[in-house]
Every structure is written in structure tokens, then in C-alpha cells.
MDTraj code that builds the backbone (N, CA, C; nanometers):
import mdtraj as md
import numpy as np

residues = "MET GLY ILE ASP LEU ILE ARG GLY GLU THR ILE PRO GLN GLY LEU TYR HIS LEU VAL CYS GLU ILE LEU VAL ARG HIS THR ASP GLY ASP TYR LEU LEU MET GLN ARG ASP LEU GLY LYS PRO LYS TYR GLY GLY LEU PHE GLU ALA THR ALA GLY GLY SER ALA LEU LYS GLY GLU GLU SER LEU LEU CYS ALA LYS ARG GLU LEU LEU GLU GLU THR GLY ILE ARG ALA ASP SER LEU ALA GLU ILE GLY ARG SER ILE SER HIS ASP THR ILE TYR PHE SER TYR LEU CYS VAL THR ASN CYS ASP LYS SER ALA VAL THR LEU GLN GLU GLY GLU THR ILE ALA PHE LYS TRP VAL SER GLU GLU ASP PHE ILE ALA PHE VAL ASN SER GLY GLU MET ILE PRO SER GLN LYS LEU HIS LEU SER ASP TYR PHE ILE LYS MET GLY TYR MET LYS".split()
xyz = np.array([
    [15.7066, 23.3521, 6.5317],
    [15.8017, 23.4163, 6.4539],
    [15.8996, 23.4919, 6.5346],
    [15.8503, 23.5563, 6.6686],
    [15.9509, 23.6344, 6.7197],
    [15.9507, 23.7828, 6.6574],
    [15.8283, 23.8165, 6.5848],
    [15.8546, 23.9594, 6.5435],
    [15.7285, 24.0387, 6.6212],
    [15.7842, 24.1644, 6.6660],
    [15.6995, 24.2642, 6.7246],
    [15.6603, 24.3615, 6.6408],
    [15.5272, 24.3698, 6.6310],
    [15.4588, 24.4778, 6.5411],
    [15.4720, 24.6039, 6.6287],
    [15.5061, 24.7259, 6.5805],
    [15.5120, 24.8407, 6.6511],
    [15.4111, 24.9492, 6.5702],
    [15.3336, 24.9912, 6.6805],
    [15.2538, 25.1146, 6.6205],
    [15.2826, 25.2015, 6.5294],
    [15.2300, 25.2223, 6.4133],
    [15.2848, 25.3266, 6.3208],
    [15.3715, 25.2631, 6.2275],
    [15.4327, 25.1710, 6.2592],
    [15.5254, 25.1216, 6.1558],
    [15.4607, 25.0105, 6.0458],
    [15.5254, 25.0408, 5.9371],
    [15.4709, 24.9164, 5.8461],
    [15.4562, 24.7863, 5.8935],
    [15.3388, 24.7124, 5.8563],
    [15.3500, 24.5543, 5.8869],
    [15.4132, 24.4940, 5.7718],
    [15.5012, 24.4166, 5.8252],
    [15.5598, 24.3119, 5.6956],
    [15.4594, 24.2381, 5.6353],
    [15.4693, 24.2382, 5.5033],
    [15.3895, 24.1416, 5.4339],
    [15.3740, 23.9878, 5.4860],
    [15.2469, 23.9630, 5.4906],
    [15.1983, 23.8019, 5.5381],
    [15.1723, 23.8133, 5.6714],
    [15.2078, 23.9181, 5.7485],
    [15.1899, 23.9292, 5.8825],
    [15.0480, 24.0373, 5.9145],
    [14.9813, 24.0025, 6.0192],
    [14.8545, 24.0904, 6.0651],
    [14.8544, 24.1299, 6.2079],
    [14.7952, 24.2396, 6.2402],
    [14.7663, 24.2835, 6.3520],
    [14.6076, 24.2640, 6.4008],
    [14.5717, 24.2389, 6.5124],
    [14.4436, 24.2152, 6.5550],
    [14.3823, 24.3274, 6.6103],
    [14.2530, 24.3668, 6.5505],
    [14.1881, 24.4719, 6.6176],
    [14.0414, 24.4037, 6.6459],
    [13.9912, 24.4712, 6.7686],
    [13.8555, 24.4389, 6.8023],
    [13.7764, 24.5572, 6.8040],
    [13.6274, 24.5320, 6.7518],
    [13.5140, 24.6089, 6.7624],
    [13.4332, 24.5624, 6.8487],
    [13.3761, 24.6529, 6.9383],
    [13.2665, 24.6143, 7.0215],
    [13.1533, 24.7053, 7.0081],
    [13.0272, 24.6397, 6.9589],
    [12.9191, 24.7130, 6.9372],
    [12.8194, 24.7033, 7.0625],
    [12.7785, 24.8145, 7.1262],
    [12.7238, 24.7995, 7.2678],
    [12.5713, 24.8436, 7.2581],
    [12.4909, 24.7512, 7.2947],
    [12.3493, 24.7459, 7.2919],
    [12.2907, 24.7524, 7.4199],
    [12.2100, 24.8321, 7.4509],
    [12.1386, 24.8367, 7.6316],
    [12.0594, 24.7524, 7.6238],
    [12.0091, 24.6844, 7.7258],
    [11.9067, 24.5859, 7.7646],
    [11.7710, 24.6492, 7.7103],
    [11.7616, 24.7897, 7.7147],
    [11.6512, 24.8463, 7.6648],
    [11.6254, 24.8566, 7.5151],
    [11.7133, 24.7870, 7.4510],
    [11.7265, 24.7815, 7.3069],
    [11.8141, 24.9174, 7.2457],
    [11.8634, 25.0270, 7.3084],
    [11.9033, 25.1152, 7.2534],
    [12.0641, 25.0886, 7.2269],
    [12.1213, 25.1573, 7.1337],
    [12.2709, 25.1497, 7.0829],
    [12.3530, 25.2671, 7.1144],
    [12.4752, 25.2336, 7.1533],
    [12.5812, 25.3400, 7.2043],
    [12.6394, 25.3741, 7.0720],
    [12.6552, 25.5047, 7.0370],
    [12.7399, 25.5638, 6.9416],
    [12.8467, 25.6709, 7.0285],
    [12.9721, 25.6375, 6.9850],
    [13.0692, 25.7346, 7.0322],
    [13.1260, 25.8193, 6.9285],
    [13.1476, 25.9450, 6.9579],
    [13.1837, 26.0615, 6.8534],
    [13.3537, 26.0389, 6.8875],
    [13.4139, 26.0184, 6.7749],
    [13.5545, 26.0336, 6.7648],
    [13.6065, 26.1573, 6.7807],
    [13.7358, 26.1811, 6.8581],
    [13.7836, 26.3013, 6.8678],
    [13.8164, 26.3708, 6.7413],
    [13.8048, 26.5106, 6.7487],
    [13.8454, 26.5789, 6.6375],
    [13.9723, 26.5766, 6.5683],
    [14.0831, 26.5279, 6.6518],
    [14.2078, 26.5162, 6.6045],
    [14.2499, 26.3846, 6.5565],
    [14.1529, 26.2968, 6.5507],
    [14.1823, 26.1642, 6.4937],
    [14.2165, 26.1754, 6.3438],
    [14.3225, 26.0964, 6.2862],
    [14.3584, 26.1292, 6.1318],
    [14.2451, 26.0766, 6.0570],
    [14.1718, 25.9541, 6.0848],
    [14.0559, 25.9382, 6.0189],
    [13.9152, 25.9285, 6.0752],
    [13.8396, 26.0013, 6.0202],
    [13.6880, 26.0089, 6.0750],
    [13.6711, 26.0935, 6.1911],
    [13.7472, 26.1803, 6.2071],
    [13.7707, 26.2663, 6.3199],
    [13.6280, 26.3581, 6.3331],
    [13.5570, 26.3490, 6.4594],
    [13.4332, 26.4057, 6.4793],
    [13.3288, 26.3262, 6.4361],
    [13.3199, 26.2347, 6.3699],
    [13.2408, 26.1339, 6.3347],
    [13.1810, 26.0465, 6.4495],
    [13.0739, 26.0138, 6.4375],
    [13.0023, 25.8949, 6.5260],
    [13.0385, 25.7818, 6.4692],
    [13.0623, 25.6816, 6.5521],
    [13.1042, 25.5494, 6.5445],
    [13.0181, 25.4558, 6.5981],
    [12.9856, 25.3237, 6.5575],
    [12.8984, 25.2394, 6.6042],
    [12.9723, 25.1296, 6.6984],
    [13.1082, 25.1513, 6.7267],
    [13.1799, 25.0506, 6.8128],
    [13.2911, 25.1404, 6.9144],
    [13.3325, 25.0748, 7.0056],
    [13.4470, 25.0970, 7.0726],
    [13.5370, 25.0083, 7.0041],
    [13.6707, 25.0205, 7.0264],
    [13.7697, 24.9054, 6.9981],
    [13.9094, 24.9679, 6.9508],
    [13.9933, 24.8662, 6.9300],
    [14.1409, 24.9123, 6.9017],
    [14.2180, 24.7814, 6.8790],
    [14.3278, 24.8231, 6.8791],
    [14.4477, 24.7171, 6.8695],
    [14.4824, 24.6461, 6.9906],
    [14.5054, 24.5167, 6.9711],
    [14.5402, 24.4182, 7.0663],
    [14.6831, 24.4503, 7.1117],
    [14.7098, 24.4214, 7.2242],
    [14.8419, 24.4453, 7.2926],
    [14.9253, 24.3226, 7.2689],
    [15.0447, 24.3309, 7.2707],
    [15.1494, 24.2120, 7.2572],
    [15.0921, 24.0956, 7.3477],
    [15.0610, 23.9893, 7.2990],
    [15.0095, 23.8654, 7.3517],
    [14.8752, 23.8696, 7.4083],
    [14.7914, 23.9709, 7.3745],
    [14.6651, 23.9605, 7.4075],
    [14.5590, 23.8972, 7.3114],
    [14.4761, 23.8325, 7.3677],
    [14.3785, 23.7326, 7.2685],
    [14.2696, 23.8318, 7.2630],
    [14.1944, 23.8355, 7.1382],
    [14.0877, 23.9023, 7.1043],
    [13.9757, 23.9429, 7.2112],
    [13.9335, 23.8420, 7.2880],
    [13.8222, 23.8577, 7.3932],
    [13.8734, 23.9491, 7.5050],
    [13.9975, 23.9271, 7.5382],
    [14.0644, 24.0220, 7.6280],
    [14.0949, 24.1579, 7.5682],
    [14.1300, 24.1631, 7.4472],
    [14.1478, 24.2988, 7.3765],
    [14.0113, 24.3529, 7.3938],
    [13.9253, 24.2945, 7.3340],
    [13.7876, 24.3507, 7.3212],
    [13.7183, 24.4073, 7.4967],
    [13.7369, 24.3456, 7.5813],
    [13.6956, 24.3883, 7.7274],
    [13.7835, 24.5025, 7.7554],
    [13.9218, 24.5171, 7.7282],
    [13.9965, 24.6261, 7.7856],
    [13.9619, 24.7431, 7.7114],
    [13.9642, 24.7182, 7.5627],
    [13.8991, 24.8291, 7.4815],
    [13.7691, 24.9106, 7.5074],
    [13.6710, 24.8102, 7.5434],
    [13.5442, 24.8671, 7.5892],
    [13.5760, 24.9501, 7.7191],
    [13.6209, 24.8864, 7.8073],
    [13.6442, 24.9538, 7.9355],
    [13.7004, 25.0951, 7.9265],
    [13.8322, 25.1015, 7.8504],
    [13.8985, 25.2097, 7.8246],
    [13.8313, 25.3285, 7.7569],
    [13.7382, 25.2864, 7.6544],
    [13.6635, 25.3569, 7.5749],
    [13.5336, 25.4186, 7.6077],
    [13.4811, 25.3368, 7.6845],
    [13.3230, 25.3763, 7.7432],
    [13.3215, 25.3430, 7.8835],
    [13.4055, 25.2949, 7.9854],
    [13.3968, 25.2719, 8.1052],
    [13.2921, 25.1747, 8.1361],
    [13.2374, 25.0917, 8.0317],
    [13.1559, 24.9734, 8.0617],
    [13.2393, 24.8466, 8.0918],
    [13.2047, 24.7783, 8.1721],
    [13.2752, 24.6388, 8.2178],
    [13.1763, 24.5315, 8.1606],
    [13.2365, 24.4558, 8.0847],
    [13.1655, 24.3501, 8.0242],
    [13.1775, 24.2079, 8.0784],
    [13.1172, 24.1319, 8.1336],
    [13.1163, 24.0109, 8.1976],
    [13.1336, 23.9198, 8.0808],
    [13.0631, 23.9373, 7.9870],
    [13.0688, 23.8406, 7.8670],
    [13.0368, 23.9057, 7.7450],
    [13.0767, 23.8849, 7.6355],
    [13.0722, 23.9450, 7.4919],
    [13.0412, 23.8156, 7.3779],
    [12.9587, 23.8569, 7.3152],
    [12.9282, 23.7628, 7.1806],
    [12.9776, 23.8125, 7.0691],
    [13.0684, 23.6917, 7.0029],
    [13.1573, 23.7163, 6.8748],
    [13.0320, 23.7331, 6.7693],
    [13.0320, 23.8435, 6.6798],
    [12.9600, 23.8569, 6.5985],
    [12.9846, 23.8575, 6.4624],
    [13.1183, 23.8650, 6.4521],
    [13.1896, 23.8733, 6.2972],
    [13.3369, 23.8722, 6.3217],
    [13.3923, 23.8302, 6.2219],
    [13.5464, 23.8273, 6.1646],
    [13.5790, 23.8509, 6.0310],
    [13.6768, 23.9540, 6.0247],
    [13.7138, 23.9863, 5.8784],
    [13.8527, 24.0022, 5.8801],
    [13.9220, 23.9952, 5.7525],
    [14.0566, 24.0326, 5.7285],
    [14.0382, 24.1393, 5.6144],
    [14.1425, 24.2364, 5.6511],
    [14.1606, 24.3708, 5.5540],
    [14.2772, 24.3815, 5.5362],
    [14.3415, 24.3813, 5.4261],
    [14.4714, 24.4013, 5.4061],
    [14.5661, 24.3539, 5.4949],
    [14.6294, 24.4206, 5.6106],
    [14.7225, 24.3787, 5.7249],
    [14.6489, 24.3474, 5.8612],
    [14.5178, 24.3484, 5.8609],
    [14.4409, 24.3470, 5.9823],
    [14.3403, 24.2398, 5.9949],
    [14.3324, 24.1669, 6.0807],
    [14.2333, 24.0559, 6.1440],
    [14.1325, 24.1582, 6.2477],
    [14.0164, 24.1588, 6.1972],
    [13.9110, 24.2172, 6.2784],
    [13.8165, 24.1075, 6.3738],
    [13.7951, 24.1219, 6.4893],
    [13.7223, 24.0708, 6.5424],
    [13.6075, 24.1485, 6.6035],
    [13.4943, 24.1062, 6.5838],
    [13.3786, 24.1974, 6.6135],
    [13.2580, 24.1234, 6.7350],
    [13.2395, 24.2145, 6.8128],
    [13.1766, 24.1402, 6.9405],
    [13.0550, 24.2299, 6.9655],
    [12.9425, 24.1808, 7.0352],
    [12.8430, 24.2590, 7.0969],
    [12.8535, 24.2372, 7.2331],
    [12.8407, 24.3394, 7.2910],
    [12.7966, 24.3765, 7.4200],
    [12.6666, 24.4179, 7.4812],
    [12.5869, 24.3513, 7.5330],
    [12.4544, 24.3608, 7.5741],
    [12.4805, 24.4271, 7.7403],
    [12.4402, 24.5240, 7.7445],
    [12.4695, 24.5874, 7.9032],
    [12.3328, 24.6544, 7.9636],
    [12.3205, 24.6362, 8.0891],
    [12.2325, 24.7416, 8.1600],
    [12.2952, 24.8303, 8.2211],
    [12.3794, 24.8825, 8.1930],
    [12.4848, 24.9740, 8.2672],
    [12.3764, 25.1135, 8.2771],
    [12.4411, 25.2092, 8.3559],
    [12.3772, 25.3448, 8.3739],
    [12.4246, 25.4257, 8.2596],
    [12.3146, 25.4423, 8.1867],
    [12.3452, 25.5235, 8.0410],
    [12.4353, 25.6368, 8.0604],
    [12.4170, 25.7211, 8.1839],
    [12.4702, 25.8476, 8.2018],
    [12.6041, 25.7991, 8.2293],
    [12.6444, 25.6779, 8.2803],
    [12.7697, 25.6841, 8.3274],
    [12.9149, 25.6521, 8.2246],
    [12.8490, 25.6339, 8.0921],
    [12.9673, 25.6066, 8.0003],
    [13.0652, 25.7140, 8.0252],
    [13.1808, 25.6821, 8.0060],
    [13.3189, 25.7725, 8.0151],
    [13.3906, 25.7730, 7.8734],
    [13.4437, 25.8850, 7.8584],
    [13.5153, 25.9196, 7.7310],
    [13.6700, 25.9111, 7.7522],
    [13.7562, 25.8700, 7.6447],
    [13.8681, 25.8535, 7.6460],
    [13.9378, 25.9466, 7.5901],
    [14.0215, 26.0368, 7.6472],
    [14.0904, 26.1499, 7.6052],
    [14.1940, 26.1259, 7.4913],
    [14.1630, 26.1816, 7.3881],
    [14.2439, 26.1700, 7.2417],
    [14.1721, 26.0619, 7.1680],
    [14.0814, 25.9872, 7.2149],
    [13.9739, 25.9048, 7.1307],
    [13.8307, 25.9391, 7.1041],
    [13.7686, 25.9852, 7.2174],
    [13.6200, 26.0086, 7.2224],
    [13.5973, 26.1288, 7.2523],
    [13.5220, 26.2126, 7.2117],
    [13.4751, 26.3369, 7.2886],
    [13.2992, 26.3672, 7.3453],
    [13.2209, 26.2709, 7.2839],
    [13.0800, 26.2686, 7.3173],
    [13.0345, 26.1280, 7.2974],
    [12.9263, 26.1094, 7.3506],
    [12.8585, 25.9669, 7.3272],
    [12.7041, 26.0098, 7.3310],
    [12.6208, 25.9042, 7.2651],
    [12.4826, 25.9198, 7.2558],
    [12.4088, 25.7842, 7.2741],
    [12.2930, 25.7616, 7.3004],
    [12.2149, 25.6300, 7.3105],
    [12.1234, 25.6707, 7.1953],
    [12.0996, 25.5694, 7.1146],
    [12.0012, 25.5907, 7.0112],
    [11.9191, 25.4584, 6.9998],
    [11.7773, 25.4905, 6.9772],
    [11.7056, 25.3656, 6.9593],
    [11.7212, 25.2776, 6.8418],
    [11.6670, 25.1705, 6.8485],
    [11.7246, 25.0766, 6.7383],
    [11.6539, 25.1281, 6.6064],
    [11.5417, 25.1818, 6.5906],
    [11.4962, 25.2620, 6.4815],
    [11.5989, 25.3446, 6.4218],
    [11.6444, 25.4327, 6.5054],
    [11.7586, 25.5391, 6.4744],
    [11.8900, 25.4664, 6.4283],
    [11.9206, 25.3617, 6.5159],
    [12.0280, 25.3012, 6.4761],
    [12.0310, 25.2360, 6.3280],
    [11.9317, 25.1927, 6.3010],
    [11.8895, 25.1426, 6.1721],
    [11.9118, 25.2398, 6.0556],
    [11.8680, 25.3410, 6.0903],
    [11.8833, 25.4647, 6.0086],
    [12.0286, 25.5171, 5.9986],
    [12.1114, 25.5091, 6.1088],
    [12.2545, 25.5270, 6.0944],
    [12.3179, 25.4431, 6.0153],
    [12.2791, 25.3019, 6.0474],
    [12.3497, 25.2073, 5.9661],
    [12.3445, 25.2191, 5.7987],
    [12.2156, 25.2512, 5.7603],
    [12.1694, 25.2819, 5.6292],
    [12.2172, 25.4148, 5.5758],
    [12.2490, 25.4972, 5.6344],
    [12.2802, 25.6394, 5.5940],
    [12.4279, 25.6349, 5.5515],
    [12.4787, 25.7525, 5.5070],
    [12.6260, 25.7951, 5.4718],
    [12.7020, 25.8238, 5.5811],
    [12.6436, 25.8089, 5.7124],
    [12.7247, 25.8833, 5.8211],
    [12.8025, 25.7635, 5.9061],
    [12.7700, 25.6618, 5.8671],
    [12.8325, 25.5434, 5.9470],
    [12.9652, 25.5181, 5.8712],
    [13.0940, 25.4971, 5.9486],
    [13.2181, 25.4750, 5.8806],
    [13.2060, 25.3517, 5.8234],
    [13.2699, 25.3562, 5.6807],
    [13.2368, 25.2752, 5.5985],
    [13.3172, 25.1110, 5.6246],
    [13.4415, 25.1274, 5.7010],
    [13.4818, 24.9973, 5.7191],
    [13.4154, 24.9442, 5.8575],
    [13.3592, 25.0083, 5.9323],
    [13.2701, 24.9587, 6.0584],
    [13.1585, 24.8759, 5.9924],
    [13.0899, 24.9475, 5.8716],
    [12.9806, 24.8875, 5.8183],
    [13.0200, 24.7773, 5.7500],
    [13.1077, 24.7499, 5.6905],
    [13.1709, 24.6360, 5.6408],
    [13.1946, 24.5072, 5.7245],
    [13.2856, 24.5357, 5.8312],
    [13.2842, 24.4630, 5.9185],
    [13.1769, 24.3879, 5.9995],
    [13.0722, 24.4863, 6.0278],
    [12.9666, 24.4342, 6.0934],
    [12.8591, 24.3769, 6.0017],
    [12.8468, 24.3806, 5.8580],
    [12.7605, 24.3869, 5.7656],
    [12.6696, 24.2402, 5.7733],
    [12.7481, 24.1359, 5.8135],
    [12.6888, 24.0243, 5.8351],
    [12.5804, 24.0097, 5.9319],
    [12.6302, 24.0707, 6.0614],
    [12.5192, 24.0944, 6.1953],
    [12.4300, 24.1939, 6.1410],
    [12.4533, 24.2854, 6.0759],
    [12.3459, 24.3573, 6.0264],
    [12.2451, 24.3248, 5.9493],
    [12.2957, 24.2427, 5.8568],
    [12.1920, 24.1716, 5.7595],
    [12.1211, 24.0566, 5.8417],
    [12.1806, 23.9828, 5.9369],
    [12.1228, 23.8848, 6.0171],
    [12.0219, 23.9485, 6.1071],
    [12.0219, 24.0739, 6.1377],
    [11.9378, 24.1221, 6.2328],
    [11.8477, 24.2285, 6.1399],
    [11.8414, 24.2166, 6.0339],
    [11.7537, 24.2738, 5.9391],
    [11.7554, 24.4361, 5.9450],
    [11.8841, 24.4993, 5.9929],
    [11.9138, 24.6219, 5.9734],
    [11.9513, 24.6766, 5.8230],
    [12.0157, 24.5831, 5.7319],
    [12.0313, 24.6169, 5.5953],
    [11.9990, 24.5125, 5.5182],
    [12.0181, 24.5303, 5.3930],
    [11.9600, 24.4404, 5.2928],
    [12.1098, 24.4208, 5.2076],
])
top = md.Topology()
chain = top.add_chain()
for i, resn in enumerate(residues, 1):
    res = top.add_residue(resn, chain, resSeq=i)
    for name in ("N", "CA", "C"):
        top.add_atom(name, md.element.get_by_symbol(name[0]), res)
traj = md.Trajectory(xyz[None], top)
């Protein structure tokens, strides 16, 4: 179509932008939660279950996911498993799972995006998923995976 979408500008009707979300599970079973920067316009200060963001011009979902994961956590993923896709309004979401054996203390934060991180056990992660603390859109995008894993009904 020859149309470039510019961050912050209204997306024309019938067009979509691509967003990737990456759920991170350590090989020991713990899940990574990232705390959003307090200055974020939506959900500032809340912990989120995924790293992620918008694709760059010409970037496919898998490359976007690997780049966003590295930028937001410092975790380099050789392979990611797609665990879901959904469309909401003007956005196509691709959800991936990263299983890593990284040094848990080596997670890095991205200025303006995140201010803290924590690893939680699978039991605590399930409690997080089923609490009111999880960002509703993330829960929605990952619900098929959570149901499949028995994390929610």
C-alpha cells in the first residue's frame, strides 16, 4: 500500500500495526515480571507479564519479538515459540514464549520502559494471572495459553 504508520498518529481505518509480546519462563519454572516505568501513560508502575512492543518498518513478528526482548530485558533468545495471535481494534498481537536459562540477576532494564523486575514461582505466577493485578489486555492476549496450561479457567 505504500503507507508508513507513525507512532502516536491515528492509524487509518483498515490498517493495523504489529505488536509482539514475549512471556519469559526460566528453565527452573519461574516467570519474569517487569515493572513498567511510572511515567508510562497506561499502567505506569504495574508489573507486566511480558516484554514487548511495536514492530519497526519492515520487521516481521519473530524479529520484532527477539529485538524487543533484548531491549527490554537483556535476554537474547535463540528461539521463541508462538503461543497466540489476536487482533484488537487497530493492532495485531503476536504472543511468544521464551524459555531461558539466563542468569536471573543479569536482567537489564530499559530506561523509560521498566524500573524493576522479579522472578516469581509458577504458583505465584498463576496467582498473578488470576488476580486483578495483571494488565487486562495482556491477560486477554495470553488467555488461550493460560487456559491450555491450566493457569486459568
